[in-house]
N, C-alpha and C positions, 0 to 999 in steps of 0.2 A: 504494500500500500504506500501511497505517496504521503508526504508530510501533511498535506491538506486533508487527506482522507483520515489520517490518524488524529489530527486536531479536531475534525468534525465529529469523529466517533467518540473521542474523549468528552467533548462538549455535550453530545447527545446522552452519554451515560450520566454525566453530572446532572443534566436537566431531568432525566428519568428518575434519579434518586432524590431530587430536591423536592421539598414541600414548603408551601408558605408557612410562616410561623403561626402556630395555633393561637386563637384569640387569647386564651388564658396564659399564654407564654409571651405575649407582647408586653413590653415594659409598663408597669403600673405607675411608675414615677413620671412626673412631668419632665419633659426634655426641652432644652433650648434649641434654637435653630441649628447651630453647628452640630449638636448631638443628634438631632433628627437626621441631618444629612449624612453623617457618619453611619448611623444605624441603617437608614434606608439604602444607601449605596452598597452596603454589605449584603443586604437582602436581595438587591436587584442585579447584582453584577453578572449573573448568568444570562440575563435577558438583554444585555447590551450587545450592540452589533460587533464592537471590538473594544479594546482597552482605552481607546480615545473617545468613546461615547459616554455621555453622562445623561442618565434618565431623569435626574432630579437636581435642581439647584434652588438656592434661596429665592431667586426672582420668580421661579416657577411656582413655588409654594405661595409666595405673596400674591401672584396672579390668581391662583386657585381660590384664595381667600377673597380677593376683590370680586371674582366672578361668582362667588357664592357656592362654589362646589365644595369647599372646605370651610368648616366653621372657624371663626376667629380664635386665635390662641388666647388663653387666659394669662394675662401679664407676661406675654411673649413666651409662654410655656405651652408645649404640645402634649396631648394625652394619648392614651392607647387608641382612642377613637380616631384621632388624627392620623396615627400611624396606619391603622387599618384602611382608612379612606385613601391615604396616599398610596398604599399598595395597590388598591383597586384602580385608582386614577392612572398610576404609572403603567399598569398593564394594559389598560383600555385605551389610553391616549394614542397608542400606536395604530389604533384601528378606528376609533370614533372621535368626533369633535368634542371639545370640552362641554359644549352645550348639551350634546347627546348624553355624555357621561353624567352631567348634572341631572338631566331628566331621568335617566336610568336609576341613579342612586336615590333620588327623591321618591320615585315610584316604589322601589324596593323597600325603602324605609317606612312606607305607609303600611306595609304588610308584615314587617319583621323588625326585630331589634337590630342594632348595629352588629352585635355579635353573630346573630343568625344570618344576616346579610353577608358578613365577611366569611362565615363558615361555608355558605352556599357558593360564594365566589371561589373560595379556596378549593372546594371539592371539584367544581367544574374545571378550574385551571389545572389541577393535578391530572384529571382524566385526559384533558386535551394534550397536555405536555407528554404524558406517558405514551399516548397514541402516536403523536408526532415523532417523539424520540425513537420509538421502535422502528418506524418507517425510515428514519434517517440512518440508524445504525445498520439496518438490513441493506440499504442502498449503498452506504459508504463502502461496504466490502466488495461491491461489484465494480466500481470504477468511477472516474471523474465524469464521464459522459452521462452515466446513470444519475449521478448527483445533480448534474445540470438539469436533466429532465425532471427530477424530483423538485428542484427549486422552482421550476416552471409550474408544476402541478400544485405545489403548496401556495404559490403566489396566486394562481387562479382560484383555488379554494378559499384563500383568505379574502380575495376580492368578492367572491360570491357570498361569503358569510357576512362580510362587512355590509354589502348591499342589502342583504336580507335584514340585518340588524337595524340599519338606518331606516328601511321601509317600515319595519315594525314600530320603531320609536316614533317615526313621523306620524303614522296612522293613530297611534295611541295618544300622542300629543294633540293631534287634530280633534280626536273624539273628546278629549278632556276640555279643550277650548270650546267646542260646540256645546257641551253640557253646561259649562260656566256661562256661556252666552244665553242659553235657554233659561237658566236660573235667574239671571239678571233681568230678563224680560218680564218675569212674573211679578 
């Protein structure tokens, strides 16, 4: 195998074995911004394109707060709830707009607690990553041309799933606005 194939296989094995931190294992103490960044970057490093990629910065966190996706910290301190939401945001922002993520989180939190929402997200992520990593490891042993074909397949699947997710969120948001409009007319 080539060095690229070895590197891809190693990454896929690491992804397959990784799990998001369980809710009750997220830090209970409040963290300052620099501590949040250190913690989150350790949690997210496997999901970065390469070592030069950063999935989270202080300006990103500040923008999430301004956009209402993330609650304001209390006296510049971030809680377990913030860390859970940042994990969800960082995973989904690669696929959805921040506005779609806000809609999704808001809708999910109407039916579940933050810990339940985070647990559901974690379960879905683990299942998806195990499936994908299995495909990558199997294909990596075949050769670089097969890896290129897999990259195309995964890209097409990602686009199809993103399109479906956006349509679902758009229709649900439209229905919600229609209901609110009907209520306001009464």
